[in-house]
HTML snippet that shows the backbone in 3Dmol.js (N, CA, C, O; Angstrom):
<script src="https://3Dmol.org/build/3Dmol-min.js"></script>
<div id="view" style="width:600px;height:400px;position:relative"></div>
<script>
const pdb = `
ATOM      1  N   MET A   1      69.574 122.675 117.435  1.00  0.00           N
ATOM      2  CA  MET A   1      68.244 122.086 117.442  1.00  0.00           C
ATOM      3  C   MET A   1      67.850 121.838 118.899  1.00  0.00           C
ATOM      4  O   MET A   1      68.619 121.269 119.674  1.00  0.00           O
ATOM      5  N   VAL A   2      66.676 122.261 119.249  1.00  0.00           N
ATOM      6  CA  VAL A   2      66.197 122.079 120.617  1.00  0.00           C
ATOM      7  C   VAL A   2      65.270 120.873 120.694  1.00  0.00           C
ATOM      8  O   VAL A   2      64.544 120.566 119.748  1.00  0.00           O
ATOM      9  N   SER A   3      65.310 120.197 121.836  1.00  0.00           N
ATOM     10  CA  SER A   3      64.440 119.034 122.037  1.00  0.00           C
ATOM     11  C   SER A   3      63.043 119.508 122.417  1.00  0.00           C
ATOM     12  O   SER A   3      62.805 120.705 122.579  1.00  0.00           O
ATOM     13  N   GLY A   4      62.143 118.580 122.554  1.00  0.00           N
ATOM     14  CA  GLY A   4      60.767 118.915 122.911  1.00  0.00           C
ATOM     15  C   GLY A   4      60.657 119.564 124.278  1.00  0.00           C
ATOM     16  O   GLY A   4      59.936 120.549 124.438  1.00  0.00           O
ATOM     17  N   THR A   5      61.363 119.027 125.269  1.00  0.00           N
ATOM     18  CA  THR A   5      61.326 119.597 126.614  1.00  0.00           C
ATOM     19  C   THR A   5      61.975 120.967 126.630  1.00  0.00           C
ATOM     20  O   THR A   5      61.485 121.881 127.293  1.00  0.00           O
ATOM     21  N   GLU A   6      63.080 121.115 125.903  1.00  0.00           N
ATOM     22  CA  GLU A   6      63.744 122.418 125.834  1.00  0.00           C
ATOM     23  C   GLU A   6      62.825 123.453 125.188  1.00  0.00           C
ATOM     24  O   GLU A   6      62.782 124.605 125.619  1.00  0.00           O
ATOM     25  N   LEU A   7      62.098 123.042 124.163  1.00  0.00           N
ATOM     26  CA  LEU A   7      61.162 123.949 123.511  1.00  0.00           C
ATOM     27  C   LEU A   7      60.055 124.362 124.478  1.00  0.00           C
ATOM     28  O   LEU A   7      59.638 125.520 124.491  1.00  0.00           O
ATOM     29  N   GLU A   8      59.583 123.419 125.282  1.00  0.00           N
ATOM     30  CA  GLU A   8      58.557 123.740 126.281  1.00  0.00           C
ATOM     31  C   GLU A   8      59.083 124.759 127.287  1.00  0.00           C
ATOM     32  O   GLU A   8      58.353 125.664 127.692  1.00  0.00           O
ATOM     33  N   VAL A   9      60.341 124.618 127.691  1.00  0.00           N
ATOM     34  CA  VAL A   9      60.946 125.575 128.617  1.00  0.00           C
ATOM     35  C   VAL A   9      60.997 126.956 127.979  1.00  0.00           C
ATOM     36  O   VAL A   9      60.655 127.950 128.620  1.00  0.00           O
ATOM     37  N   LEU A  10      61.421 127.025 126.727  1.00  0.00           N
ATOM     38  CA  LEU A  10      61.476 128.309 126.030  1.00  0.00           C
ATOM     39  C   LEU A  10      60.084 128.946 125.934  1.00  0.00           C
ATOM     40  O   LEU A  10      59.942 130.158 126.099  1.00  0.00           O
ATOM     41  N   LYS A  11      59.074 128.137 125.671  1.00  0.00           N
ATOM     42  CA  LYS A  11      57.703 128.658 125.579  1.00  0.00           C
ATOM     43  C   LYS A  11      57.228 129.207 126.921  1.00  0.00           C
ATOM     44  O   LYS A  11      56.541 130.227 126.971  1.00  0.00           O
ATOM     45  N   ILE A  12      57.595 128.527 128.011  1.00  0.00           N
ATOM     46  CA  ILE A  12      57.205 128.992 129.342  1.00  0.00           C
ATOM     47  C   ILE A  12      57.861 130.330 129.648  1.00  0.00           C
ATOM     48  O   ILE A  12      57.211 131.244 130.155  1.00  0.00           O
ATOM     49  N   VAL A  13      59.137 130.443 129.342  1.00  0.00           N
ATOM     50  CA  VAL A  13      59.843 131.700 129.595  1.00  0.00           C
ATOM     51  C   VAL A  13      59.217 132.815 128.767  1.00  0.00           C
ATOM     52  O   VAL A  13      59.036 133.929 129.260  1.00  0.00           O
ATOM     53  N   GLN A  14      58.887 132.524 127.516  1.00  0.00           N
ATOM     54  CA  GLN A  14      58.252 133.524 126.660  1.00  0.00           C
ATOM     55  C   GLN A  14      56.884 133.923 127.221  1.00  0.00           C
ATOM     56  O   GLN A  14      56.534 135.103 127.241  1.00  0.00           O
ATOM     57  N   LYS A  15      56.115 132.926 127.676  1.00  0.00           N
ATOM     58  CA  LYS A  15      54.780 133.181 128.215  1.00  0.00           C
ATOM     59  C   LYS A  15      54.849 134.055 129.463  1.00  0.00           C
ATOM     60  O   LYS A  15      53.920 134.813 129.746  1.00  0.00           O
ATOM     61  N   ARG A  16      55.936 133.952 130.199  1.00  0.00           N
ATOM     62  CA  ARG A  16      56.100 134.741 131.418  1.00  0.00           C
ATOM     63  C   ARG A  16      56.819 136.062 131.160  1.00  0.00           C
ATOM     64  O   ARG A  16      57.423 136.633 132.068  1.00  0.00           O
ATOM     65  N   GLY A  17      56.753 136.538 129.938  1.00  0.00           N
ATOM     66  CA  GLY A  17      57.304 137.849 129.626  1.00  0.00           C
ATOM     67  C   GLY A  17      58.769 137.839 129.220  1.00  0.00           C
ATOM     68  O   GLY A  17      59.408 138.891 129.197  1.00  0.00           O
ATOM     69  N   GLY A  18      59.310 136.669 128.901  1.00  0.00           N
ATOM     70  CA  GLY A  18      60.700 136.580 128.464  1.00  0.00           C
ATOM     71  C   GLY A  18      61.687 136.429 129.599  1.00  0.00           C
ATOM     72  O   GLY A  18      62.895 136.353 129.373  1.00  0.00           O
ATOM     73  N   GLU A  19      61.174 136.385 130.828  1.00  0.00           N
ATOM     74  CA  GLU A  19      62.037 136.293 131.999  1.00  0.00           C
ATOM     75  C   GLU A  19      61.278 135.621 133.132  1.00  0.00           C
ATOM     76  O   GLU A  19      60.119 135.952 133.385  1.00  0.00           O
ATOM     77  N   THR A  20      61.921 134.681 133.815  1.00  0.00           N
ATOM     78  CA  THR A  20      61.307 134.013 134.964  1.00  0.00           C
ATOM     79  C   THR A  20      62.430 133.419 135.808  1.00  0.00           C
ATOM     80  O   THR A  20      63.601 133.736 135.602  1.00  0.00           O
ATOM     81  N   ASN A  21      62.074 132.567 136.745  1.00  0.00           N
ATOM     82  CA  ASN A  21      63.098 131.885 137.537  1.00  0.00           C
ATOM     83  C   ASN A  21      62.949 130.372 137.368  1.00  0.00           C
ATOM     84  O   ASN A  21      61.975 129.887 136.793  1.00  0.00           O
ATOM     85  N   LEU A  22      63.925 129.650 137.876  1.00  0.00           N
ATOM     86  CA  LEU A  22      63.920 128.189 137.725  1.00  0.00           C
ATOM     87  C   LEU A  22      62.704 127.550 138.377  1.00  0.00           C
ATOM     88  O   LEU A  22      62.149 126.582 137.857  1.00  0.00           O
ATOM     89  N   PHE A  23      62.294 128.093 139.513  1.00  0.00           N
ATOM     90  CA  PHE A  23      61.130 127.534 140.200  1.00  0.00           C
ATOM     91  C   PHE A  23      59.877 127.659 139.338  1.00  0.00           C
ATOM     92  O   PHE A  23      59.059 126.740 139.301  1.00  0.00           O
ATOM     93  N   GLY A  24      59.719 128.784 138.647  1.00  0.00           N
ATOM     94  CA  GLY A  24      58.566 128.976 137.768  1.00  0.00           C
ATOM     95  C   GLY A  24      58.547 127.974 136.630  1.00  0.00           C
ATOM     96  O   GLY A  24      57.498 127.431 136.284  1.00  0.00           O
ATOM     97  N   VAL A  25      59.723 127.729 136.046  1.00  0.00           N
ATOM     98  CA  VAL A  25      59.828 126.741 134.964  1.00  0.00           C
ATOM     99  C   VAL A  25      59.499 125.356 135.499  1.00  0.00           C
ATOM    100  O   VAL A  25      58.714 124.618 134.903  1.00  0.00           O
ATOM    101  N   ALA A  26      60.110 125.010 136.634  1.00  0.00           N
ATOM    102  CA  ALA A  26      59.916 123.674 137.210  1.00  0.00           C
ATOM    103  C   ALA A  26      58.461 123.430 137.589  1.00  0.00           C
ATOM    104  O   ALA A  26      57.922 122.358 137.317  1.00  0.00           O
ATOM    105  N   SER A  27      57.827 124.408 138.210  1.00  0.00           N
ATOM    106  CA  SER A  27      56.440 124.194 138.641  1.00  0.00           C
ATOM    107  C   SER A  27      55.497 124.089 137.451  1.00  0.00           C
ATOM    108  O   SER A  27      54.552 123.301 137.475  1.00  0.00           O
ATOM    109  N   GLU A  28      55.746 124.877 136.417  1.00  0.00           N
ATOM    110  CA  GLU A  28      54.874 124.827 135.234  1.00  0.00           C
ATOM    111  C   GLU A  28      54.981 123.479 134.517  1.00  0.00           C
ATOM    112  O   GLU A  28      53.982 122.954 134.024  1.00  0.00           O
ATOM    113  N   LEU A  29      56.189 122.923 134.459  1.00  0.00           N
ATOM    114  CA  LEU A  29      56.387 121.643 133.774  1.00  0.00           C
ATOM    115  C   LEU A  29      56.285 120.443 134.715  1.00  0.00           C
ATOM    116  O   LEU A  29      56.453 119.296 134.300  1.00  0.00           O
ATOM    117  N   LYS A  30      56.008 120.728 135.991  1.00  0.00           N
ATOM    118  CA  LYS A  30      55.876 119.663 136.999  1.00  0.00           C
ATOM    119  C   LYS A  30      57.121 118.771 137.046  1.00  0.00           C
ATOM    120  O   LYS A  30      57.041 117.547 136.945  1.00  0.00           O
ATOM    121  N   MET A  31      58.273 119.431 137.203  1.00  0.00           N
ATOM    122  CA  MET A  31      59.550 118.721 137.311  1.00  0.00           C
ATOM    123  C   MET A  31      60.323 119.321 138.478  1.00  0.00           C
ATOM    124  O   MET A  31      59.945 120.365 139.011  1.00  0.00           O
ATOM    125  N   SER A  32      61.394 118.665 138.869  1.00  0.00           N
ATOM    126  CA  SER A  32      62.201 119.187 139.964  1.00  0.00           C
ATOM    127  C   SER A  32      62.985 120.414 139.499  1.00  0.00           C
ATOM    128  O   SER A  32      63.260 120.581 138.310  1.00  0.00           O
ATOM    129  N   THR A  33      63.335 121.258 140.452  1.00  0.00           N
ATOM    130  CA  THR A  33      64.123 122.443 140.098  1.00  0.00           C
ATOM    131  C   THR A  33      65.517 122.042 139.614  1.00  0.00           C
ATOM    132  O   THR A  33      66.118 122.747 138.803  1.00  0.00           O
ATOM    133  N   ASP A  34      66.028 120.920 140.103  1.00  0.00           N
ATOM    134  CA  ASP A  34      67.343 120.447 139.637  1.00  0.00           C
ATOM    135  C   ASP A  34      67.295 120.079 138.155  1.00  0.00           C
ATOM    136  O   ASP A  34      68.205 120.416 137.397  1.00  0.00           O
ATOM    137  N   TYR A  35      66.236 119.388 137.748  1.00  0.00           N
ATOM    138  CA  TYR A  35      66.106 119.014 136.338  1.00  0.00           C
ATOM    139  C   TYR A  35      65.884 120.256 135.475  1.00  0.00           C
ATOM    140  O   TYR A  35      66.435 120.358 134.379  1.00  0.00           O
ATOM    141  N   ALA A  36      65.082 121.195 135.964  1.00  0.00           N
ATOM    142  CA  ALA A  36      64.866 122.447 135.242  1.00  0.00           C
ATOM    143  C   ALA A  36      66.178 123.203 135.082  1.00  0.00           C
ATOM    144  O   ALA A  36      66.428 123.809 134.040  1.00  0.00           O
ATOM    145  N   LYS A  37      67.012 123.166 136.112  1.00  0.00           N
ATOM    146  CA  LYS A  37      68.311 123.845 136.050  1.00  0.00           C
ATOM    147  C   LYS A  37      69.208 123.204 134.995  1.00  0.00           C
ATOM    148  O   LYS A  37      69.911 123.907 134.270  1.00  0.00           O
ATOM    149  N   ILE A  38      69.188 121.883 134.904  1.00  0.00           N
ATOM    150  CA  ILE A  38      69.994 121.175 133.901  1.00  0.00           C
ATOM    151  C   ILE A  38      69.544 121.567 132.494  1.00  0.00           C
ATOM    152  O   ILE A  38      70.373 121.845 131.628  1.00  0.00           O
ATOM    153  N   ILE A  39      68.236 121.587 132.272  1.00  0.00           N
ATOM    154  CA  ILE A  39      67.714 121.951 130.950  1.00  0.00           C
ATOM    155  C   ILE A  39      68.053 123.407 130.626  1.00  0.00           C
ATOM    156  O   ILE A  39      68.489 123.718 129.517  1.00  0.00           O
ATOM    157  N   CYS A  40      67.852 124.288 131.593  1.00  0.00           N
ATOM    158  CA  CYS A  40      68.141 125.709 131.363  1.00  0.00           C
ATOM    159  C   CYS A  40      69.631 125.937 131.146  1.00  0.00           C
ATOM    160  O   CYS A  40      70.017 126.789 130.345  1.00  0.00           O
ATOM    161  N   ARG A  41      70.466 125.188 131.848  1.00  0.00           N
ATOM    162  CA  ARG A  41      71.912 125.315 131.645  1.00  0.00           C
ATOM    163  C   ARG A  41      72.284 124.883 130.229  1.00  0.00           C
ATOM    164  O   ARG A  41      73.113 125.518 129.576  1.00  0.00           O
ATOM    165  N   SER A  42      71.667 123.801 129.760  1.00  0.00           N
ATOM    166  CA  SER A  42      71.906 123.338 128.399  1.00  0.00           C
ATOM    167  C   SER A  42      71.472 124.395 127.383  1.00  0.00           C
ATOM    168  O   SER A  42      72.184 124.659 126.415  1.00  0.00           O
ATOM    169  N   LEU A  43      70.304 124.996 127.609  1.00  0.00           N
ATOM    170  CA  LEU A  43      69.826 126.053 126.722  1.00  0.00           C
ATOM    171  C   LEU A  43      70.719 127.288 126.806  1.00  0.00           C
ATOM    172  O   LEU A  43      70.897 128.003 125.820  1.00  0.00           O
ATOM    173  N   GLY A  44      71.271 127.529 127.973  1.00  0.00           N
ATOM    174  CA  GLY A  44      72.186 128.649 128.144  1.00  0.00           C
ATOM    175  C   GLY A  44      73.495 128.438 127.403  1.00  0.00           C
ATOM    176  O   GLY A  44      74.033 129.371 126.808  1.00  0.00           O
ATOM    177  N   MET A  45      74.006 127.218 127.439  1.00  0.00           N
ATOM    178  CA  MET A  45      75.261 126.918 126.734  1.00  0.00           C
ATOM    179  C   MET A  45      75.078 127.050 125.226  1.00  0.00           C
ATOM    180  O   MET A  45      76.021 127.381 124.507  1.00  0.00           O
ATOM    181  N   ALA A  46      73.863 126.791 124.750  1.00  0.00           N
ATOM    182  CA  ALA A  46      73.568 126.921 123.323  1.00  0.00           C
ATOM    183  C   ALA A  46      73.091 128.337 122.976  1.00  0.00           C
ATOM    184  O   ALA A  46      72.737 128.610 121.829  1.00  0.00           O
ATOM    185  N   ASP A  47      73.084 129.237 123.969  1.00  0.00           N
ATOM    186  CA  ASP A  47      72.729 130.649 123.795  1.00  0.00           C
ATOM    187  C   ASP A  47      71.254 130.883 123.471  1.00  0.00           C
ATOM    188  O   ASP A  47      70.917 131.849 122.788  1.00  0.00           O
ATOM    189  N   TYR A  48      70.375 130.004 123.958  1.00  0.00           N
ATOM    190  CA  TYR A  48      68.943 130.224 123.812  1.00  0.00           C
ATOM    191  C   TYR A  48      68.381 130.963 125.024  1.00  0.00           C
ATOM    192  O   TYR A  48      67.369 131.656 124.922  1.00  0.00           O
ATOM    193  N   LEU A  49      69.045 130.812 126.175  1.00  0.00           N
ATOM    194  CA  LEU A  49      68.639 131.461 127.416  1.00  0.00           C
ATOM    195  C   LEU A  49      69.867 132.064 128.081  1.00  0.00           C
ATOM    196  O   LEU A  49      70.986 131.581 127.910  1.00  0.00           O
ATOM    197  N   ASP A  50      69.637 133.128 128.843  1.00  0.00           N
ATOM    198  CA  ASP A  50      70.649 133.619 129.780  1.00  0.00           C
ATOM    199  C   ASP A  50      70.253 133.078 131.136  1.00  0.00           C
ATOM    200  O   ASP A  50      69.111 133.250 131.564  1.00  0.00           O
ATOM    201  N   LEU A  51      71.182 132.426 131.819  1.00  0.00           N
ATOM    202  CA  LEU A  51      70.926 131.849 133.134  1.00  0.00           C
ATOM    203  C   LEU A  51      71.810 132.568 134.143  1.00  0.00           C
ATOM    204  O   LEU A  51      73.032 132.598 133.994  1.00  0.00           O
ATOM    205  N   PHE A  52      71.196 133.147 135.164  1.00  0.00           N
ATOM    206  CA  PHE A  52      71.918 133.909 136.170  1.00  0.00           C
ATOM    207  C   PHE A  52      72.085 133.078 137.438  1.00  0.00           C
ATOM    208  O   PHE A  52      71.305 132.161 137.693  1.00  0.00           O
ATOM    209  N   SER A  53      73.105 133.401 138.232  1.00  0.00           N
ATOM    210  CA  SER A  53      73.376 132.631 139.448  1.00  0.00           C
ATOM    211  C   SER A  53      72.231 132.731 140.453  1.00  0.00           C
ATOM    212  O   SER A  53      72.103 131.869 141.322  1.00  0.00           O
ATOM    213  N   SER A  54      71.409 133.750 140.351  1.00  0.00           N
ATOM    214  CA  SER A  54      70.259 133.908 141.246  1.00  0.00           C
ATOM    215  C   SER A  54      69.136 132.926 140.914  1.00  0.00           C
ATOM    216  O   SER A  54      68.188 132.783 141.686  1.00  0.00           O
ATOM    217  N   GLY A  55      69.243 132.241 139.751  1.00  0.00           N
ATOM    218  CA  GLY A  55      68.198 131.317 139.329  1.00  0.00           C
ATOM    219  C   GLY A  55      67.269 131.929 138.304  1.00  0.00           C
ATOM    220  O   GLY A  55      66.337 131.276 137.833  1.00  0.00           O
ATOM    221  N   LYS A  56      67.519 133.181 137.958  1.00  0.00           N
ATOM    222  CA  LYS A  56      66.691 133.856 136.952  1.00  0.00           C
ATOM    223  C   LYS A  56      67.122 133.401 135.564  1.00  0.00           C
ATOM    224  O   LYS A  56      68.310 133.205 135.305  1.00  0.00           O
ATOM    225  N   VAL A  57      66.150 133.236 134.677  1.00  0.00           N
ATOM    226  CA  VAL A  57      66.433 132.895 133.279  1.00  0.00           C
ATOM    227  C   VAL A  57      65.776 133.930 132.383  1.00  0.00           C
ATOM    228  O   VAL A  57      64.682 134.415 132.672  1.00  0.00           O
ATOM    229  N   ARG A  58      66.455 134.262 131.289  1.00  0.00           N
ATOM    230  CA  ARG A  58      65.953 135.258 130.347  1.00  0.00           C
ATOM    231  C   ARG A  58      66.138 134.730 128.936  1.00  0.00           C
ATOM    232  O   ARG A  58      67.178 134.161 128.602  1.00  0.00           O
ATOM    233  N   LEU A  59      65.135 134.922 128.127  1.00  0.00           N
ATOM    234  CA  LEU A  59      65.164 134.516 126.726  1.00  0.00           C
ATOM    235  C   LEU A  59      66.135 135.401 125.958  1.00  0.00           C
ATOM    236  O   LEU A  59      66.120 136.621 126.117  1.00  0.00           O
ATOM    237  N   THR A  60      66.978 134.799 125.130  1.00  0.00           N
ATOM    238  CA  THR A  60      67.900 135.561 124.289  1.00  0.00           C
ATOM    239  C   THR A  60      67.272 135.762 122.908  1.00  0.00           C
ATOM    240  O   THR A  60      66.270 135.125 122.584  1.00  0.00           O
ATOM    241  N   PRO A  61      67.854 136.642 122.098  1.00  0.00           N
ATOM    242  CA  PRO A  61      67.333 136.797 120.736  1.00  0.00           C
ATOM    243  C   PRO A  61      67.342 135.486 119.942  1.00  0.00           C
ATOM    244  O   PRO A  61      66.438 135.242 119.143  1.00  0.00           O
ATOM    245  N   LYS A  62      68.351 134.649 120.158  1.00  0.00           N
ATOM    246  CA  LYS A  62      68.401 133.356 119.471  1.00  0.00           C
ATOM    247  C   LYS A  62      67.232 132.473 119.910  1.00  0.00           C
ATOM    248  O   LYS A  62      66.633 131.782 119.086  1.00  0.00           O
ATOM    249  N   GLY A  63      66.909 132.495 121.196  1.00  0.00           N
ATOM    250  CA  GLY A  63      65.764 131.740 121.705  1.00  0.00           C
ATOM    251  C   GLY A  63      64.454 132.244 121.141  1.00  0.00           C
ATOM    252  O   GLY A  63      63.558 131.459 120.832  1.00  0.00           O
ATOM    253  N   GLU A  64      64.343 133.567 121.005  1.00  0.00           N
ATOM    254  CA  GLU A  64      63.131 134.144 120.420  1.00  0.00           C
ATOM    255  C   GLU A  64      62.968 133.722 118.964  1.00  0.00           C
ATOM    256  O   GLU A  64      61.855 133.453 118.511  1.00  0.00           O
ATOM    257  N   ARG A  65      64.078 133.663 118.234  1.00  0.00           N
ATOM    258  CA  ARG A  65      64.002 133.241 116.820  1.00  0.00           C
ATOM    259  C   ARG A  65      63.528 131.801 116.704  1.00  0.00           C
ATOM    260  O   ARG A  65      62.743 131.477 115.813  1.00  0.00           O
ATOM    261  N   VAL A  66      63.994 130.940 117.591  1.00  0.00           N
ATOM    262  CA  VAL A  66      63.564 129.530 117.571  1.00  0.00           C
ATOM    263  C   VAL A  66      62.064 129.448 117.820  1.00  0.00           C
ATOM    264  O   VAL A  66      61.364 128.685 117.154  1.00  0.00           O
ATOM    265  N   LEU A  67      61.573 130.220 118.767  1.00  0.00           N
ATOM    266  CA  LEU A  67      60.139 130.192 119.063  1.00  0.00           C
ATOM    267  C   LEU A  67      59.326 130.748 117.911  1.00  0.00           C
ATOM    268  O   LEU A  67      58.247 130.231 117.623  1.00  0.00           O
ATOM    269  N   GLU A  68      59.807 131.778 117.248  1.00  0.00           N
ATOM    270  CA  GLU A  68      59.099 132.313 116.086  1.00  0.00           C
ATOM    271  C   GLU A  68      59.004 131.269 114.988  1.00  0.00           C
ATOM    272  O   GLU A  68      57.965 131.114 114.345  1.00  0.00           O
ATOM    273  N   LYS A  69      60.103 130.555 114.784  1.00  0.00           N
ATOM    274  CA  LYS A  69      60.138 129.518 113.752  1.00  0.00           C
ATOM    275  C   LYS A  69      59.184 128.377 114.084  1.00  0.00           C
ATOM    276  O   LYS A  69      58.480 127.879 113.206  1.00  0.00           O
ATOM    277  N   LYS A  70      59.158 127.963 115.347  1.00  0.00           N
ATOM    278  CA  LYS A  70      58.354 126.811 115.756  1.00  0.00           C
ATOM    279  C   LYS A  70      56.871 127.132 115.869  1.00  0.00           C
ATOM    280  O   LYS A  70      56.040 126.227 115.809  1.00  0.00           O
ATOM    281  N   THR A  71      56.525 128.409 116.033  1.00  0.00           N
ATOM    282  CA  THR A  71      55.121 128.733 116.226  1.00  0.00           C
ATOM    283  C   THR A  71      54.496 129.415 115.023  1.00  0.00           C
ATOM    284  O   THR A  71      53.322 129.784 115.065  1.00  0.00           O
ATOM    285  N   SER A  72      55.263 129.589 113.947  1.00  0.00           N
ATOM    286  CA  SER A  72      54.692 130.251 112.780  1.00  0.00           C
ATOM    287  C   SER A  72      53.692 129.330 112.089  1.00  0.00           C
ATOM    288  O   SER A  72      53.904 128.118 112.037  1.00  0.00           O
ATOM    289  N   PRO A  73      52.604 129.889 111.558  1.00  0.00           N
ATOM    290  CA  PRO A  73      51.602 129.053 110.897  1.00  0.00           C
ATOM    291  C   PRO A  73      52.175 128.385 109.652  1.00  0.00           C
ATOM    292  O   PRO A  73      52.956 128.985 108.914  1.00  0.00           O
ATOM    293  N   GLY A  74      51.784 127.160 109.433  1.00  0.00           N
ATOM    294  CA  GLY A  74      52.256 126.425 108.265  1.00  0.00           C
ATOM    295  C   GLY A  74      53.695 125.986 108.388  1.00  0.00           C
ATOM    296  O   GLY A  74      54.352 125.713 107.384  1.00  0.00           O
ATOM    297  N   GLU A  75      54.196 125.916 109.615  1.00  0.00           N
ATOM    298  CA  GLU A  75      55.596 125.568 109.840  1.00  0.00           C
ATOM    299  C   GLU A  75      55.909 124.142 109.398  1.00  0.00           C
ATOM    300  O   GLU A  75      56.960 123.884 108.810  1.00  0.00           O
ATOM    301  N   GLU A  76      55.016 123.241 109.675  1.00  0.00           N
ATOM    302  CA  GLU A  76      55.263 121.852 109.318  1.00  0.00           C
ATOM    303  C   GLU A  76      54.850 121.601 107.866  1.00  0.00           C
ATOM    304  O   GLU A  76      53.697 121.808 107.486  1.00  0.00           O
ATOM    305  N   GLU A  77      55.792 121.164 107.089  1.00  0.00           N
ATOM    306  CA  GLU A  77      55.507 120.867 105.692  1.00  0.00           C
ATOM    307  C   GLU A  77      55.141 119.403 105.551  1.00  0.00           C
ATOM    308  O   GLU A  77      55.521 118.569 106.374  1.00  0.00           O
ATOM    309  N   LYS A  78      54.395 119.100 104.493  1.00  0.00           N
ATOM    310  CA  LYS A  78      54.069 117.709 104.213  1.00  0.00           C
ATOM    311  C   LYS A  78      55.325 116.991 103.743  1.00  0.00           C
ATOM    312  O   LYS A  78      56.164 117.571 103.053  1.00  0.00           O
ATOM    313  N   ALA A  79      55.443 115.760 104.112  1.00  0.00           N
ATOM    314  CA  ALA A  79      56.569 114.962 103.639  1.00  0.00           C
ATOM    315  C   ALA A  79      56.403 114.699 102.148  1.00  0.00           C
ATOM    316  O   ALA A  79      55.283 114.481 101.686  1.00  0.00           O
ATOM    317  N   PRO A  80      57.492 114.716 101.386  1.00  0.00           N
ATOM    318  CA  PRO A  80      57.394 114.448  99.949  1.00  0.00           C
ATOM    319  C   PRO A  80      56.833 113.058  99.690  1.00  0.00           C
ATOM    320  O   PRO A  80      57.120 112.107 100.417  1.00  0.00           O
ATOM    321  N   GLN A  81      56.036 112.964  98.652  1.00  0.00           N
ATOM    322  CA  GLN A  81      55.395 111.694  98.337  1.00  0.00           C
ATOM    323  C   GLN A  81      56.228 110.823  97.406  1.00  0.00           C
ATOM    324  O   GLN A  81      56.102 109.599  97.426  1.00  0.00           O
ATOM    325  N   SER A  82      57.068 111.436  96.599  1.00  0.00           N
ATOM    326  CA  SER A  82      57.819 110.652  95.635  1.00  0.00           C
ATOM    327  C   SER A  82      59.261 111.162  95.568  1.00  0.00           C
ATOM    328  O   SER A  82      59.540 112.287  95.984  1.00  0.00           O
ATOM    329  N   PRO A  83      60.171 110.346  95.051  1.00  0.00           N
ATOM    330  CA  PRO A  83      61.556 110.807  94.895  1.00  0.00           C
ATOM    331  C   PRO A  83      61.660 112.029  93.984  1.00  0.00           C
ATOM    332  O   PRO A  83      62.518 112.887  94.190  1.00  0.00           O
ATOM    333  N   GLU A  84      60.791 112.107  92.981  1.00  0.00           N
ATOM    334  CA  GLU A  84      60.814 113.259  92.083  1.00  0.00           C
ATOM    335  C   GLU A  84      60.451 114.545  92.825  1.00  0.00           C
ATOM    336  O   GLU A  84      61.084 115.585  92.640  1.00  0.00           O
ATOM    337  N   GLU A  85      59.423 114.454  93.666  1.00  0.00           N
ATOM    338  CA  GLU A  85      59.010 115.631  94.432  1.00  0.00           C
ATOM    339  C   GLU A  85      60.106 116.038  95.415  1.00  0.00           C
ATOM    340  O   GLU A  85      60.369 117.224  95.611  1.00  0.00           O
ATOM    341  N   LYS A  86      60.734 115.048  96.023  1.00  0.00           N
ATOM    342  CA  LYS A  86      61.824 115.325  96.949  1.00  0.00           C
ATOM    343  C   LYS A  86      62.971 116.028  96.215  1.00  0.00           C
ATOM    344  O   LYS A  86      63.543 116.989  96.730  1.00  0.00           O
ATOM    345  N   PHE A  87      63.301 115.553  95.025  1.00  0.00           N
ATOM    346  CA  PHE A  87      64.373 116.150  94.234  1.00  0.00           C
ATOM    347  C   PHE A  87      63.994 117.583  93.831  1.00  0.00           C
ATOM    348  O   PHE A  87      64.830 118.485  93.884  1.00  0.00           O
ATOM    349  N   ARG A  88      62.740 117.790  93.431  1.00  0.00           N
ATOM    350  CA  ARG A  88      62.273 119.117  93.041  1.00  0.00           C
ATOM    351  C   ARG A  88      62.398 120.091  94.210  1.00  0.00           C
ATOM    352  O   ARG A  88      62.842 121.224  94.022  1.00  0.00           O
ATOM    353  N   ARG A  89      62.018 119.672  95.392  1.00  0.00           N
ATOM    354  CA  ARG A  89      62.126 120.523  96.571  1.00  0.00           C
ATOM    355  C   ARG A  89      63.590 120.809  96.885  1.00  0.00           C
ATOM    356  O   ARG A  89      63.943 121.929  97.253  1.00  0.00           O
ATOM    357  N   TRP A  90      64.427 119.814  96.741  1.00  0.00           N
ATOM    358  CA  TRP A  90      65.849 119.972  97.056  1.00  0.00           C
ATOM    359  C   TRP A  90      66.515 120.938  96.100  1.00  0.00           C
ATOM    360  O   TRP A  90      67.337 121.750  96.523  1.00  0.00           O
ATOM    361  N   THR A  91      66.178 120.870  94.809  1.00  0.00           N
ATOM    362  CA  THR A  91      66.813 121.748  93.826  1.00  0.00           C
ATOM    363  C   THR A  91      66.225 123.147  93.813  1.00  0.00           C
ATOM    364  O   THR A  91      66.836 124.060  93.258  1.00  0.00           O
ATOM    365  N   SER A  92      65.062 123.338  94.403  1.00  0.00           N
ATOM    366  CA  SER A  92      64.437 124.674  94.394  1.00  0.00           C
ATOM    367  C   SER A  92      65.023 125.591  95.467  1.00  0.00           C
ATOM    368  O   SER A  92      64.737 126.788  95.460  1.00  0.00           O
ATOM    369  N   LYS A  93      65.825 125.072  96.378  1.00  0.00           N
ATOM    370  CA  LYS A  93      66.370 125.889  97.471  1.00  0.00           C
ATOM    371  C   LYS A  93      67.625 126.589  97.089  1.00  0.00           C
ATOM    372  O   LYS A  93      68.200 127.313  97.902  1.00  0.00           O
TER     373      LYS A  93
END
`;
const viewer = $3Dmol.createViewer("view");
viewer.addModel(pdb, "pdb");
viewer.setStyle({}, {cartoon: {color: "spectrum"}});
viewer.zoomTo();
viewer.render();
</script>
C-alpha cells in the first residue's frame, strides 16, 4: 500500500513519461532532493520504482498497476450503510 506522498511521486514519474530524476520529483512536489530520495528509495524497496545511482527513477510494472488502480473511474466505492450490506458485499467476493 502506498501513502499519499508516494502516490504523488508515482504520478509525477508517470506524467514525465515513466522516467525522470530526483530533482524533477523534488521540484514538482516542492520538497528537498534528500526527502525525494528517501521516498523514492522506499518505493524502490517495494518495487514500485527503479532507482539508479545516477538519481534517475523509472516506473516499474508494479508501479504502473498501482496507478491504474488509483486512477480508474469509479475506484472509490461507497461505504456500506448497514451490517447486512457489509455482509452481502463480503460474501459476494
